[in-house]
PDB file of N, CA, C and O in Angstrom:
ATOM      1  N   MET A   1      23.845 -27.472  45.485  1.00  0.00           N
ATOM      2  CA  MET A   1      22.631 -27.623  44.640  1.00  0.00           C
ATOM      3  C   MET A   1      23.058 -27.968  43.143  1.00  0.00           C
ATOM      4  O   MET A   1      23.926 -27.362  42.514  1.00  0.00           O
ATOM      5  N   LYS A   2      22.344 -28.987  42.704  1.00  0.00           N
ATOM      6  CA  LYS A   2      22.634 -29.549  41.337  1.00  0.00           C
ATOM      7  C   LYS A   2      21.574 -29.031  40.359  1.00  0.00           C
ATOM      8  O   LYS A   2      20.383 -28.950  40.662  1.00  0.00           O
ATOM      9  N   THR A   3      22.071 -28.690  39.185  1.00  0.00           N
ATOM     10  CA  THR A   3      21.189 -28.235  38.144  1.00  0.00           C
ATOM     11  C   THR A   3      21.559 -29.077  36.803  1.00  0.00           C
ATOM     12  O   THR A   3      22.727 -29.325  36.500  1.00  0.00           O
ATOM     13  N   THR A   4      20.558 -29.446  36.115  1.00  0.00           N
ATOM     14  CA  THR A   4      20.791 -30.171  34.931  1.00  0.00           C
ATOM     15  C   THR A   4      20.554 -29.318  33.762  1.00  0.00           C
ATOM     16  O   THR A   4      19.542 -28.624  33.660  1.00  0.00           O
ATOM     17  N   TYR A   5      21.553 -29.368  32.811  1.00  0.00           N
ATOM     18  CA  TYR A   5      21.504 -28.570  31.612  1.00  0.00           C
ATOM     19  C   TYR A   5      21.463 -29.530  30.415  1.00  0.00           C
ATOM     20  O   TYR A   5      22.007 -30.631  30.498  1.00  0.00           O
ATOM     21  N   LEU A   6      20.848 -29.146  29.343  1.00  0.00           N
ATOM     22  CA  LEU A   6      20.946 -29.796  28.010  1.00  0.00           C
ATOM     23  C   LEU A   6      21.897 -29.065  27.212  1.00  0.00           C
ATOM     24  O   LEU A   6      21.828 -27.840  27.118  1.00  0.00           O
ATOM     25  N   ARG A   7      22.803 -29.768  26.619  1.00  0.00           N
ATOM     26  CA  ARG A   7      23.710 -29.187  25.712  1.00  0.00           C
ATOM     27  C   ARG A   7      23.903 -29.981  24.389  1.00  0.00           C
ATOM     28  O   ARG A   7      23.776 -31.204  24.441  1.00  0.00           O
ATOM     29  N   PRO A   8      24.182 -29.415  23.277  1.00  0.00           N
ATOM     30  CA  PRO A   8      24.217 -30.137  21.996  1.00  0.00           C
ATOM     31  C   PRO A   8      25.713 -30.633  21.945  1.00  0.00           C
ATOM     32  O   PRO A   8      26.621 -29.972  22.451  1.00  0.00           O
ATOM     33  N   VAL A   9      25.900 -31.744  21.354  1.00  0.00           N
ATOM     34  CA  VAL A   9      27.174 -32.266  21.067  1.00  0.00           C
ATOM     35  C   VAL A   9      27.096 -32.916  19.534  1.00  0.00           C
ATOM     36  O   VAL A   9      26.088 -33.437  19.055  1.00  0.00           O
ATOM     37  N   LEU A  10      28.288 -32.781  18.921  1.00  0.00           N
ATOM     38  CA  LEU A  10      28.368 -33.361  17.656  1.00  0.00           C
ATOM     39  C   LEU A  10      28.221 -34.820  17.583  1.00  0.00           C
ATOM     40  O   LEU A  10      28.938 -35.511  18.307  1.00  0.00           O
ATOM     41  N   ASP A  11      27.377 -35.364  16.796  1.00  0.00           N
ATOM     42  CA  ASP A  11      27.271 -36.756  16.650  1.00  0.00           C
ATOM     43  C   ASP A  11      28.213 -37.197  15.528  1.00  0.00           C
ATOM     44  O   ASP A  11      27.931 -36.939  14.358  1.00  0.00           O
ATOM     45  N   LEU A  12      29.252 -37.815  15.840  1.00  0.00           N
ATOM     46  CA  LEU A  12      30.359 -38.153  14.964  1.00  0.00           C
ATOM     47  C   LEU A  12      29.821 -39.096  13.809  1.00  0.00           C
ATOM     48  O   LEU A  12      29.981 -38.791  12.627  1.00  0.00           O
ATOM     49  N   GLU A  13      29.203 -40.206  14.188  1.00  0.00           N
ATOM     50  CA  GLU A  13      28.858 -41.254  13.239  1.00  0.00           C
ATOM     51  C   GLU A  13      27.732 -40.664  12.324  1.00  0.00           C
ATOM     52  O   GLU A  13      27.774 -40.874  11.112  1.00  0.00           O
ATOM     53  N   ALA A  14      26.745 -39.940  12.880  1.00  0.00           N
ATOM     54  CA  ALA A  14      25.606 -39.346  12.059  1.00  0.00           C
ATOM     55  C   ALA A  14      26.132 -38.309  11.148  1.00  0.00           C
ATOM     56  O   ALA A  14      25.701 -38.210   9.999  1.00  0.00           O
ATOM     57  N   THR A  15      27.075 -37.509  11.636  1.00  0.00           N
ATOM     58  CA  THR A  15      27.629 -36.479  10.725  1.00  0.00           C
ATOM     59  C   THR A  15      28.395 -37.047   9.630  1.00  0.00           C
ATOM     60  O   THR A  15      28.338 -36.537   8.512  1.00  0.00           O
ATOM     61  N   GLY A  16      29.151 -38.128   9.888  1.00  0.00           N
ATOM     62  CA  GLY A  16      29.923 -38.888   8.841  1.00  0.00           C
ATOM     63  C   GLY A  16      29.008 -39.461   7.830  1.00  0.00           C
ATOM     64  O   GLY A  16      29.246 -39.366   6.626  1.00  0.00           O
ATOM     65  N   ALA A  17      27.991 -40.039   8.294  1.00  0.00           N
ATOM     66  CA  ALA A  17      26.964 -40.602   7.398  1.00  0.00           C
ATOM     67  C   ALA A  17      26.312 -39.593   6.496  1.00  0.00           C
ATOM     68  O   ALA A  17      26.042 -39.854   5.324  1.00  0.00           O
ATOM     69  N   LYS A  18      26.055 -38.397   7.082  1.00  0.00           N
ATOM     70  CA  LYS A  18      25.375 -37.467   6.327  1.00  0.00           C
ATOM     71  C   LYS A  18      26.379 -36.804   5.296  1.00  0.00           C
ATOM     72  O   LYS A  18      25.939 -36.488   4.190  1.00  0.00           O
ATOM     73  N   ILE A  19      27.575 -36.602   5.579  1.00  0.00           N
ATOM     74  CA  ILE A  19      28.565 -36.182   4.623  1.00  0.00           C
ATOM     75  C   ILE A  19      28.629 -37.153   3.440  1.00  0.00           C
ATOM     76  O   ILE A  19      28.564 -36.783   2.268  1.00  0.00           O
ATOM     77  N   LYS A  20      28.759 -38.408   3.832  1.00  0.00           N
ATOM     78  CA  LYS A  20      28.830 -39.429   2.697  1.00  0.00           C
ATOM     79  C   LYS A  20      27.588 -39.490   1.829  1.00  0.00           C
ATOM     80  O   LYS A  20      27.661 -39.687   0.616  1.00  0.00           O
ATOM     81  N   THR A  21      26.437 -39.316   2.484  1.00  0.00           N
ATOM     82  CA  THR A  21      25.149 -39.331   1.667  1.00  0.00           C
ATOM     83  C   THR A  21      25.094 -38.088   0.754  1.00  0.00           C
ATOM     84  O   THR A  21      24.703 -38.199  -0.409  1.00  0.00           O
ATOM     85  N   ILE A  22      25.481 -36.912   1.270  1.00  0.00           N
ATOM     86  CA  ILE A  22      25.350 -35.742   0.433  1.00  0.00           C
ATOM     87  C   ILE A  22      26.458 -35.827  -0.709  1.00  0.00           C
ATOM     88  O   ILE A  22      26.224 -35.433  -1.851  1.00  0.00           O
ATOM     89  N   MET A  23      27.567 -36.318  -0.358  1.00  0.00           N
ATOM     90  CA  MET A  23      28.596 -36.489  -1.430  1.00  0.00           C
ATOM     91  C   MET A  23      28.091 -37.383  -2.587  1.00  0.00           C
ATOM     92  O   MET A  23      28.222 -37.059  -3.767  1.00  0.00           O
ATOM     93  N   LYS A  24      27.508 -38.525  -2.174  1.00  0.00           N
ATOM     94  CA  LYS A  24      26.879 -39.317  -3.211  1.00  0.00           C
ATOM     95  C   LYS A  24      25.830 -38.619  -3.993  1.00  0.00           C
ATOM     96  O   LYS A  24      25.799 -38.726  -5.219  1.00  0.00           O
ATOM     97  N   GLN A  25      24.928 -37.874  -3.304  1.00  0.00           N
ATOM     98  CA  GLN A  25      23.844 -37.153  -4.035  1.00  0.00           C
ATOM     99  C   GLN A  25      24.415 -36.221  -5.040  1.00  0.00           C
ATOM    100  O   GLN A  25      23.875 -36.070  -6.136  1.00  0.00           O
ATOM    101  N   LYS A  26      25.502 -35.590  -4.690  1.00  0.00           N
ATOM    102  CA  LYS A  26      26.081 -34.474  -5.513  1.00  0.00           C
ATOM    103  C   LYS A  26      27.098 -35.092  -6.504  1.00  0.00           C
ATOM    104  O   LYS A  26      27.603 -34.356  -7.352  1.00  0.00           O
ATOM    105  N   GLY A  27      27.407 -36.322  -6.449  1.00  0.00           N
ATOM    106  CA  GLY A  27      28.430 -36.940  -7.330  1.00  0.00           C
ATOM    107  C   GLY A  27      29.884 -36.598  -7.066  1.00  0.00           C
ATOM    108  O   GLY A  27      30.698 -36.598  -7.990  1.00  0.00           O
ATOM    109  N   VAL A  28      30.200 -36.325  -5.898  1.00  0.00           N
ATOM    110  CA  VAL A  28      31.490 -35.931  -5.503  1.00  0.00           C
ATOM    111  C   VAL A  28      32.147 -37.211  -4.833  1.00  0.00           C
ATOM    112  O   VAL A  28      31.604 -37.818  -3.910  1.00  0.00           O
ATOM    113  N   THR A  29      33.341 -37.554  -5.374  1.00  0.00           N
ATOM    114  CA  THR A  29      34.046 -38.793  -4.855  1.00  0.00           C
ATOM    115  C   THR A  29      35.016 -38.380  -3.720  1.00  0.00           C
ATOM    116  O   THR A  29      35.464 -37.235  -3.673  1.00  0.00           O
ATOM    117  N   PRO A  30      35.309 -39.250  -2.878  1.00  0.00           N
ATOM    118  CA  PRO A  30      36.488 -39.047  -1.911  1.00  0.00           C
ATOM    119  C   PRO A  30      37.746 -38.614  -2.595  1.00  0.00           C
ATOM    120  O   PRO A  30      38.406 -37.690  -2.118  1.00  0.00           O
ATOM    121  N   ARG A  31      38.107 -39.221  -3.667  1.00  0.00           N
ATOM    122  CA  ARG A  31      39.314 -38.893  -4.374  1.00  0.00           C
ATOM    123  C   ARG A  31      39.279 -37.518  -4.816  1.00  0.00           C
ATOM    124  O   ARG A  31      40.251 -36.787  -4.628  1.00  0.00           O
ATOM    125  N   GLN A  32      38.168 -37.090  -5.425  1.00  0.00           N
ATOM    126  CA  GLN A  32      38.065 -35.580  -5.846  1.00  0.00           C
ATOM    127  C   GLN A  32      38.255 -34.676  -4.762  1.00  0.00           C
ATOM    128  O   GLN A  32      38.932 -33.666  -4.951  1.00  0.00           O
ATOM    129  N   LEU A  33      37.707 -34.925  -3.573  1.00  0.00           N
ATOM    130  CA  LEU A  33      37.893 -34.146  -2.345  1.00  0.00           C
ATOM    131  C   LEU A  33      39.312 -34.062  -1.925  1.00  0.00           C
ATOM    132  O   LEU A  33      39.826 -32.999  -1.577  1.00  0.00           O
ATOM    133  N   GLN A  34      39.965 -35.247  -1.965  1.00  0.00           N
ATOM    134  CA  GLN A  34      41.328 -35.346  -1.592  1.00  0.00           C
ATOM    135  C   GLN A  34      42.117 -34.427  -2.414  1.00  0.00           C
ATOM    136  O   GLN A  34      42.920 -33.661  -1.880  1.00  0.00           O
ATOM    137  N   LEU A  35      41.932 -34.459  -3.734  1.00  0.00           N
ATOM    138  CA  LEU A  35      42.738 -33.578  -4.654  1.00  0.00           C
ATOM    139  C   LEU A  35      42.390 -32.061  -4.457  1.00  0.00           C
ATOM    140  O   LEU A  35      43.276 -31.207  -4.437  1.00  0.00           O
ATOM    141  N   ILE A  36      41.139 -31.784  -4.320  1.00  0.00           N
ATOM    142  CA  ILE A  36      40.731 -30.336  -4.062  1.00  0.00           C
ATOM    143  C   ILE A  36      41.348 -29.845  -2.755  1.00  0.00           C
ATOM    144  O   ILE A  36      41.813 -28.705  -2.725  1.00  0.00           O
ATOM    145  N   LEU A  37      41.384 -30.614  -1.684  1.00  0.00           N
ATOM    146  CA  LEU A  37      41.836 -30.148  -0.419  1.00  0.00           C
ATOM    147  C   LEU A  37      43.396 -30.284  -0.276  1.00  0.00           C
ATOM    148  O   LEU A  37      44.017 -29.731   0.632  1.00  0.00           O
ATOM    149  N   GLY A  38      43.969 -31.050  -1.227  1.00  0.00           N
ATOM    150  CA  GLY A  38      45.460 -31.240  -1.158  1.00  0.00           C
ATOM    151  C   GLY A  38      46.015 -32.208  -0.173  1.00  0.00           C
ATOM    152  O   GLY A  38      47.182 -32.174   0.216  1.00  0.00           O
ATOM    153  N   PHE A  39      45.069 -33.125   0.234  1.00  0.00           N
ATOM    154  CA  PHE A  39      45.487 -34.137   1.190  1.00  0.00           C
ATOM    155  C   PHE A  39      46.441 -35.229   0.445  1.00  0.00           C
ATOM    156  O   PHE A  39      46.241 -35.599  -0.712  1.00  0.00           O
ATOM    157  N   PRO A  40      47.442 -35.666   1.221  1.00  0.00           N
ATOM    158  CA  PRO A  40      48.363 -36.722   0.598  1.00  0.00           C
ATOM    159  C   PRO A  40      47.623 -38.063   0.507  1.00  0.00           C
ATOM    160  O   PRO A  40      47.977 -38.882  -0.341  1.00  0.00           O
ATOM    161  N   TYR A  41      46.639 -38.313   1.323  1.00  0.00           N
ATOM    162  CA  TYR A  41      45.948 -39.637   1.304  1.00  0.00           C
ATOM    163  C   TYR A  41      44.480 -39.532   1.207  1.00  0.00           C
ATOM    164  O   TYR A  41      43.935 -38.676   1.905  1.00  0.00           O
ATOM    165  N   VAL A  42      43.779 -40.263   0.457  1.00  0.00           N
ATOM    166  CA  VAL A  42      42.293 -40.275   0.399  1.00  0.00           C
ATOM    167  C   VAL A  42      41.673 -40.808   1.617  1.00  0.00           C
ATOM    168  O   VAL A  42      40.473 -40.639   1.835  1.00  0.00           O
ATOM    169  N   GLN A  43      42.506 -41.494   2.481  1.00  0.00           N
ATOM    170  CA  GLN A  43      41.940 -42.152   3.732  1.00  0.00           C
ATOM    171  C   GLN A  43      41.409 -40.921   4.585  1.00  0.00           C
ATOM    172  O   GLN A  43      40.407 -41.053   5.288  1.00  0.00           O
ATOM    173  N   THR A  44      42.056 -39.800   4.514  1.00  0.00           N
ATOM    174  CA  THR A  44      41.588 -38.642   5.316  1.00  0.00           C
ATOM    175  C   THR A  44      40.110 -38.399   5.082  1.00  0.00           C
ATOM    176  O   THR A  44      39.356 -38.157   6.024  1.00  0.00           O
ATOM    177  N   ILE A  45      39.691 -38.464   3.810  1.00  0.00           N
ATOM    178  CA  ILE A  45      38.202 -38.204   3.581  1.00  0.00           C
ATOM    179  C   ILE A  45      37.454 -39.356   4.134  1.00  0.00           C
ATOM    180  O   ILE A  45      36.451 -39.156   4.819  1.00  0.00           O
ATOM    181  N   TYR A  46      37.912 -40.639   3.857  1.00  0.00           N
ATOM    182  CA  TYR A  46      37.114 -41.796   4.358  1.00  0.00           C
ATOM    183  C   TYR A  46      36.988 -41.813   5.884  1.00  0.00           C
ATOM    184  O   TYR A  46      36.052 -42.362   6.465  1.00  0.00           O
ATOM    185  N   ASN A  47      37.927 -41.218   6.454  1.00  0.00           N
ATOM    186  CA  ASN A  47      37.879 -41.042   8.029  1.00  0.00           C
ATOM    187  C   ASN A  47      36.750 -40.172   8.459  1.00  0.00           C
ATOM    188  O   ASN A  47      36.201 -40.347   9.547  1.00  0.00           O
ATOM    189  N   TRP A  48      36.384 -39.212   7.601  1.00  0.00           N
ATOM    190  CA  TRP A  48      35.237 -38.362   7.917  1.00  0.00           C
ATOM    191  C   TRP A  48      33.900 -39.014   7.938  1.00  0.00           C
ATOM    192  O   TRP A  48      32.918 -38.459   8.431  1.00  0.00           O
ATOM    193  N   PHE A  49      33.869 -40.262   7.368  1.00  0.00           N
ATOM    194  CA  PHE A  49      32.595 -40.992   7.400  1.00  0.00           C
ATOM    195  C   PHE A  49      32.318 -41.719   8.765  1.00  0.00           C
ATOM    196  O   PHE A  49      31.555 -42.684   8.786  1.00  0.00           O
ATOM    197  N   GLY A  50      32.888 -41.297   9.819  1.00  0.00           N
ATOM    198  CA  GLY A  50      32.501 -41.783  11.083  1.00  0.00           C
ATOM    199  C   GLY A  50      33.642 -41.976  12.134  1.00  0.00           C
ATOM    200  O   GLY A  50      33.430 -42.321  13.296  1.00  0.00           O
ATOM    201  N   LYS A  51      34.862 -41.719  11.610  1.00  0.00           N
ATOM    202  CA  LYS A  51      36.057 -41.865  12.550  1.00  0.00           C
ATOM    203  C   LYS A  51      36.538 -40.536  13.137  1.00  0.00           C
ATOM    204  O   LYS A  51      36.931 -40.430  14.299  1.00  0.00           O
ATOM    205  N   ASN A  52      36.484 -39.579  12.302  1.00  0.00           N
ATOM    206  CA  ASN A  52      37.010 -38.189  12.591  1.00  0.00           C
ATOM    207  C   ASN A  52      36.067 -37.127  11.895  1.00  0.00           C
ATOM    208  O   ASN A  52      35.316 -37.464  10.979  1.00  0.00           O
ATOM    209  N   LEU A  53      36.132 -35.917  12.337  1.00  0.00           N
ATOM    210  CA  LEU A  53      35.338 -34.856  11.719  1.00  0.00           C
ATOM    211  C   LEU A  53      36.382 -33.955  10.950  1.00  0.00           C
ATOM    212  O   LEU A  53      37.560 -33.869  11.297  1.00  0.00           O
ATOM    213  N   PRO A  54      35.814 -33.272   9.836  1.00  0.00           N
ATOM    214  CA  PRO A  54      36.726 -32.377   9.228  1.00  0.00           C
ATOM    215  C   PRO A  54      36.923 -31.119  10.150  1.00  0.00           C
ATOM    216  O   PRO A  54      36.059 -30.771  10.954  1.00  0.00           O
ATOM    217  N   THR A  55      38.085 -30.478   9.985  1.00  0.00           N
ATOM    218  CA  THR A  55      38.327 -29.184  10.701  1.00  0.00           C
ATOM    219  C   THR A  55      37.314 -28.206  10.251  1.00  0.00           C
ATOM    220  O   THR A  55      36.628 -28.424   9.253  1.00  0.00           O
ATOM    221  N   ILE A  56      37.205 -27.142  10.959  1.00  0.00           N
ATOM    222  CA  ILE A  56      36.268 -26.079  10.558  1.00  0.00           C
ATOM    223  C   ILE A  56      36.533 -25.503   9.171  1.00  0.00           C
ATOM    224  O   ILE A  56      35.625 -25.260   8.376  1.00  0.00           O
ATOM    225  N   ASP A  57      37.808 -25.300   8.927  1.00  0.00           N
ATOM    226  CA  ASP A  57      38.154 -24.756   7.592  1.00  0.00           C
ATOM    227  C   ASP A  57      37.877 -25.784   6.494  1.00  0.00           C
ATOM    228  O   ASP A  57      37.548 -25.363   5.385  1.00  0.00           O
ATOM    229  N   ASN A  58      37.980 -27.065   6.709  1.00  0.00           N
ATOM    230  CA  ASN A  58      37.559 -28.138   5.774  1.00  0.00           C
ATOM    231  C   ASN A  58      36.109 -28.219   5.621  1.00  0.00           C
ATOM    232  O   ASN A  58      35.601 -28.535   4.545  1.00  0.00           O
ATOM    233  N   PHE A  59      35.374 -27.922   6.747  1.00  0.00           N
ATOM    234  CA  PHE A  59      33.879 -27.917   6.630  1.00  0.00           C
ATOM    235  C   PHE A  59      33.469 -26.763   5.669  1.00  0.00           C
ATOM    236  O   PHE A  59      32.575 -26.910   4.836  1.00  0.00           O
ATOM    237  N   VAL A  60      34.127 -25.677   5.818  1.00  0.00           N
ATOM    238  CA  VAL A  60      33.880 -24.549   4.920  1.00  0.00           C
ATOM    239  C   VAL A  60      33.951 -24.929   3.448  1.00  0.00           C
ATOM    240  O   VAL A  60      33.020 -24.770   2.658  1.00  0.00           O
ATOM    241  N   VAL A  61      35.079 -25.420   3.167  1.00  0.00           N
ATOM    242  CA  VAL A  61      35.429 -25.878   1.739  1.00  0.00           C
ATOM    243  C   VAL A  61      34.413 -27.003   1.282  1.00  0.00           C
ATOM    244  O   VAL A  61      33.876 -26.953   0.176  1.00  0.00           O
ATOM    245  N   LEU A  62      34.184 -27.988   2.164  1.00  0.00           N
ATOM    246  CA  LEU A  62      33.287 -29.057   1.871  1.00  0.00           C
ATOM    247  C   LEU A  62      31.825 -28.562   1.583  1.00  0.00           C
ATOM    248  O   LEU A  62      31.155 -29.000   0.647  1.00  0.00           O
ATOM    249  N   SER A  63      31.390 -27.613   2.467  1.00  0.00           N
ATOM    250  CA  SER A  63      29.973 -27.115   2.183  1.00  0.00           C
ATOM    251  C   SER A  63      29.883 -26.343   0.905  1.00  0.00           C
ATOM    252  O   SER A  63      28.837 -26.363   0.256  1.00  0.00           O
ATOM    253  N   GLN A  64      30.940 -25.657   0.509  1.00  0.00           N
ATOM    254  CA  GLN A  64      30.878 -24.883  -0.746  1.00  0.00           C
ATOM    255  C   GLN A  64      30.961 -25.862  -1.910  1.00  0.00           C
ATOM    256  O   GLN A  64      30.234 -25.690  -2.888  1.00  0.00           O
ATOM    257  N   ILE A  65      31.801 -26.867  -1.850  1.00  0.00           N
ATOM    258  CA  ILE A  65      31.889 -27.904  -2.925  1.00  0.00           C
ATOM    259  C   ILE A  65      30.571 -28.632  -3.124  1.00  0.00           C
ATOM    260  O   ILE A  65      30.184 -28.907  -4.259  1.00  0.00           O
ATOM    261  N   LEU A  66      29.851 -28.958  -2.001  1.00  0.00           N
ATOM    262  CA  LEU A  66      28.677 -29.685  -2.038  1.00  0.00           C
ATOM    263  C   LEU A  66      27.412 -28.837  -2.235  1.00  0.00           C
ATOM    264  O   LEU A  66      26.328 -29.360  -2.492  1.00  0.00           O
ATOM    265  N   GLY A  67      27.583 -27.511  -2.106  1.00  0.00           N
ATOM    266  CA  GLY A  67      26.490 -26.570  -2.346  1.00  0.00           C
ATOM    267  C   GLY A  67      25.500 -26.628  -1.252  1.00  0.00           C
ATOM    268  O   GLY A  67      24.297 -26.526  -1.493  1.00  0.00           O
ATOM    269  N   VAL A  68      26.000 -26.801   0.038  1.00  0.00           N
ATOM    270  CA  VAL A  68      25.034 -26.899   1.228  1.00  0.00           C
ATOM    271  C   VAL A  68      25.715 -25.981   2.315  1.00  0.00           C
ATOM    272  O   VAL A  68      26.833 -25.488   2.164  1.00  0.00           O
ATOM    273  N   THR A  69      24.958 -25.815   3.373  1.00  0.00           N
ATOM    274  CA  THR A  69      25.626 -25.017   4.514  1.00  0.00           C
ATOM    275  C   THR A  69      26.279 -25.999   5.360  1.00  0.00           C
ATOM    276  O   THR A  69      26.073 -27.207   5.239  1.00  0.00           O
ATOM    277  N   ILE A  70      27.142 -25.439   6.300  1.00  0.00           N
ATOM    278  CA  ILE A  70      27.792 -26.260   7.256  1.00  0.00           C
ATOM    279  C   ILE A  70      26.780 -26.991   8.176  1.00  0.00           C
ATOM    280  O   ILE A  70      26.929 -28.142   8.587  1.00  0.00           O
ATOM    281  N   GLU A  71      25.732 -26.175   8.447  1.00  0.00           N
ATOM    282  CA  GLU A  71      24.609 -26.720   9.287  1.00  0.00           C
ATOM    283  C   GLU A  71      23.963 -27.917   8.618  1.00  0.00           C
ATOM    284  O   GLU A  71      23.502 -28.813   9.325  1.00  0.00           O
ATOM    285  N   ASP A  72      23.907 -27.980   7.343  1.00  0.00           N
ATOM    286  CA  ASP A  72      23.308 -29.107   6.607  1.00  0.00           C
ATOM    287  C   ASP A  72      24.238 -30.332   6.848  1.00  0.00           C
ATOM    288  O   ASP A  72      23.733 -31.454   6.805  1.00  0.00           O
ATOM    289  N   LEU A  73      25.507 -30.192   7.089  1.00  0.00           N
ATOM    290  CA  LEU A  73      26.375 -31.362   7.168  1.00  0.00           C
ATOM    291  C   LEU A  73      26.454 -31.859   8.511  1.00  0.00           C
ATOM    292  O   LEU A  73      26.748 -33.041   8.691  1.00  0.00           O
ATOM    293  N   ILE A  74      26.214 -31.050   9.524  1.00  0.00           N
ATOM    294  CA  ILE A  74      26.474 -31.478  11.006  1.00  0.00           C
ATOM    295  C   ILE A  74      25.232 -31.956  11.668  1.00  0.00           C
ATOM    296  O   ILE A  74      24.182 -31.320  11.568  1.00  0.00           O
ATOM    297  N   VAL A  75      25.330 -33.098  12.364  1.00  0.00           N
ATOM    298  CA  VAL A  75      24.270 -33.638  13.097  1.00  0.00           C
ATOM    299  C   VAL A  75      24.681 -33.512  14.598  1.00  0.00           C
ATOM    300  O   VAL A  75      25.776 -33.878  15.024  1.00  0.00           O
ATOM    301  N   THR A  76      23.716 -32.969  15.339  1.00  0.00           N
ATOM    302  CA  THR A  76      23.972 -32.860  16.807  1.00  0.00           C
ATOM    303  C   THR A  76      22.897 -33.730  17.569  1.00  0.00           C
ATOM    304  O   THR A  76      21.866 -34.148  17.042  1.00  0.00           O
ATOM    305  N   ARG A  77      23.249 -33.936  18.798  1.00  0.00           N
ATOM    306  CA  ARG A  77      22.300 -34.598  19.716  1.00  0.00           C
ATOM    307  C   ARG A  77      22.439 -33.904  21.056  1.00  0.00           C
ATOM    308  O   ARG A  77      23.481 -33.333  21.378  1.00  0.00           O
ATOM    309  N   MET A  78      21.392 -33.964  21.809  1.00  0.00           N
ATOM    310  CA  MET A  78      21.388 -33.301  23.097  1.00  0.00           C
ATOM    311  C   MET A  78      21.806 -34.275  24.162  1.00  0.00           C
ATOM    312  O   MET A  78      21.399 -35.437  24.171  1.00  0.00           O
ATOM    313  N   VAL A  79      22.642 -33.771  25.074  1.00  0.00           N
ATOM    314  CA  VAL A  79      22.960 -34.635  26.355  1.00  0.00           C
ATOM    315  C   VAL A  79      22.777 -33.798  27.547  1.00  0.00           C
ATOM    316  O   VAL A  79      22.926 -32.576  27.554  1.00  0.00           O
ATOM    317  N   GLU A  80      22.429 -34.555  28.604  1.00  0.00           N
ATOM    318  CA  GLU A  80      22.247 -33.888  29.876  1.00  0.00           C
ATOM    319  C   GLU A  80      23.580 -33.684  30.629  1.00  0.00           C
ATOM    320  O   GLU A  80      24.417 -34.586  30.611  1.00  0.00           O
ATOM    321  N   THR A  81      23.786 -32.631  31.231  1.00  0.00           N
ATOM    322  CA  THR A  81      24.978 -32.380  32.035  1.00  0.00           C
ATOM    323  C   THR A  81      24.558 -31.871  33.359  1.00  0.00           C
ATOM    324  O   THR A  81      23.904 -30.831  33.430  1.00  0.00           O
ATOM    325  N   GLU A  82      24.900 -32.554  34.430  1.00  0.00           N
ATOM    326  CA  GLU A  82      24.557 -32.159  35.761  1.00  0.00           C
ATOM    327  C   GLU A  82      25.703 -31.473  36.384  1.00  0.00           C
ATOM    328  O   GLU A  82      26.814 -31.999  36.455  1.00  0.00           O
ATOM    329  N   VAL A  83      25.403 -30.177  36.881  1.00  0.00           N
ATOM    330  CA  VAL A  83      26.385 -29.366  37.439  1.00  0.00           C
ATOM    331  C   VAL A  83      26.014 -28.955  38.842  1.00  0.00           C
ATOM    332  O   VAL A  83      24.905 -28.501  39.122  1.00  0.00           O
ATOM    333  N   ASP A  84      27.017 -29.136  39.735  1.00  0.00           N
ATOM    334  CA  ASP A  84      26.799 -28.628  41.174  1.00  0.00           C
ATOM    335  C   ASP A  84      27.153 -27.269  41.137  1.00  0.00           C
ATOM    336  O   ASP A  84      28.335 -26.935  41.050  1.00  0.00           O
ATOM    337  N   ILE A  85      26.113 -26.348  41.203  1.00  0.00           N
ATOM    338  CA  ILE A  85      26.375 -24.923  41.129  1.00  0.00           C
ATOM    339  C   ILE A  85      26.804 -24.393  42.384  1.00  0.00           C
ATOM    340  O   ILE A  85      27.231 -23.239  42.414  1.00  0.00           O
ATOM    341  N   SER A  86      26.743 -25.138  43.509  1.00  0.00           N
ATOM    342  CA  SER A  86      27.210 -24.612  44.796  1.00  0.00           C
ATOM    343  C   SER A  86      28.794 -24.600  44.943  1.00  0.00           C
ATOM    344  O   SER A  86      29.383 -23.948  45.805  1.00  0.00           O
ATOM    345  N   GLU A  87      29.367 -25.351  44.053  1.00  0.00           N
ATOM    346  CA  GLU A  87      30.861 -25.518  44.127  1.00  0.00           C
ATOM    347  C   GLU A  87      31.440 -24.548  43.118  1.00  0.00           C
ATOM    348  O   GLU A  87      31.062 -24.570  41.946  1.00  0.00           O
ATOM    349  N   GLY A  88      32.360 -23.692  43.564  1.00  0.00           N
ATOM    350  CA  GLY A  88      33.146 -22.860  42.649  1.00  0.00           C
ATOM    351  C   GLY A  88      32.298 -21.847  41.996  1.00  0.00           C
ATOM    352  O   GLY A  88      32.502 -21.542  40.820  1.00  0.00           O
ATOM    353  N   VAL A  89      31.312 -21.283  42.729  1.00  0.00           N
ATOM    354  CA  VAL A  89      30.510 -20.252  42.090  1.00  0.00           C
ATOM    355  C   VAL A  89      31.254 -18.984  42.075  1.00  0.00           C
ATOM    356  O   VAL A  89      31.707 -18.538  43.129  1.00  0.00           O
ATOM    357  N   GLU A  90      31.417 -18.363  40.944  1.00  0.00           N
ATOM    358  CA  GLU A  90      32.063 -17.040  40.783  1.00  0.00           C
ATOM    359  C   GLU A  90      31.134 -16.048  40.318  1.00  0.00           C
ATOM    360  O   GLU A  90      30.276 -16.367  39.495  1.00  0.00           O
ATOM    361  N   ALA A  91      31.219 -14.871  40.764  1.00  0.00           N
ATOM    362  CA  ALA A  91      30.427 -13.766  40.226  1.00  0.00           C
ATOM    363  C   ALA A  91      31.115 -13.120  39.018  1.00  0.00           C
ATOM    364  O   ALA A  91      32.323 -12.885  39.003  1.00  0.00           O
ATOM    365  N   ILE A  92      30.330 -12.861  38.064  1.00  0.00           N
ATOM    366  CA  ILE A  92      30.795 -12.216  36.828  1.00  0.00           C
ATOM    367  C   ILE A  92      30.331 -10.734  36.840  1.00  0.00           C
ATOM    368  O   ILE A  92      29.134 -10.451  36.882  1.00  0.00           O
ATOM    369  N   SER A  93      31.319  -9.791  36.802  1.00  0.00           N
ATOM    370  CA  SER A  93      31.024  -8.447  36.859  1.00  0.00           C
ATOM    371  C   SER A  93      31.329  -7.828  35.641  1.00  0.00           C
ATOM    372  O   SER A  93      32.271  -8.227  34.955  1.00  0.00           O
ATOM    373  N   ALA A  94      30.536  -6.784  35.274  1.00  0.00           N
ATOM    374  CA  ALA A  94      30.735  -6.095  34.070  1.00  0.00           C
ATOM    375  C   ALA A  94      31.817  -4.837  34.161  1.00  0.00           C
ATOM    376  O   ALA A  94      32.066  -4.164  33.161  1.00  0.00           O
TER     377      ALA A  94
END
């Protein structure tokens, strides 16, 4: 028996665009973030604009620097996942 579930996934490009937009609104440059976070290369920050996401600890710092919540920075989208629940069903006991 198959069941379809909706689950949220992080939207890499939309999250990167949102980080970039909020940084511009707040007047924070990639170079400033690089120095604050102690990264050797500013490219690390530019990669957040759609290639990679910050780690959770960097999201915490980024949200505080920008004066927003982590949830304000992250964009999710819903995807359908089909699961065959007749295979590998295990009982969970308390």
